[in-house]
N, C-alpha and C positions, 0 to 999 in steps of 0.2 A: 297274274296280270303282267303284261309286257308294256314297255314304254317306248315310244318313238318320238324323236324330236323333229319337227317340221316347221317351216316358216310359211307365213301367209299374211294376208291383210284382212281387216274388217271393213266392210263397206259402210256407206251412210245408213243403210237399213239394218245394220248389225249382223249381216251375214259373214261368216268366216270363209275366206277364199284361200285355198292352199296354193302355194307357188308351183308345186309338182304333185302328181298323184302318188299314193303310197306304192312302194315296191312290194310285191308279194300278193298273197291271197288274203286280203283283209276285208271282211264285210261284217255287218251287224252294228250294234250300238257301241259307242265309245264314250269315254270320259275325256273332257277337254279342259286343260288348264291354260289360260291365256296370260302370257307375260307381255307387258308393253312398256315402252319407254315413256316416262312422264315428260311433258313439255318442259323445256329449260326455261326457268323464270329468270328474267333479268334482275340483277341485283339492284337493290335500292341504294342510291348513292348516300342516303342518310343513315343506312344501317351501319352501326359501329360493331365490330367484332366483339363477341361476348368477353373474351379475355381482356380486351382493352377497357370495356366497361367495368369489369371486376377490378382491374388495376386502378382505375380512376376512383372508384368507390372506396377502395382500400386506402388510397392516398388521402382522400377527403376525410375519412374516418380518423386516420392518424393525425391529420392537421387539427381536426376538431378536438381530439383528446389532448393535444398539445396546446390548446388555447389559441391556435392560429385561425381566428375567425374574422369575418368582416360584417359590418352592419348591413342589414337587409336592404336598406335604402340605397347603399352603394351597388349592391348586386342588381337591383331593379334598374338603376340608372344605366348600368352596362347592358342590360337586356334591351332597354328602350333604344339605346344607341345602335343596336344591330338592326 
């Protein structure tokens, strides 16, 4: 089996349209592997990078182990203020 790399587009009906015909004498059935770029998703401004989340959790855990805690009522007051 031989492989050729060609480019093309897929139309709205799902038909594959090649940019150029194959060079040479190729006829008969073929296997097709379609590689396509996924749409770029806009980043969510509320997404915090994983490493930053991990670091924050580690700091919070260390503070809790050291007894550096606050009453839950104080935390709720700060949340309500936002």
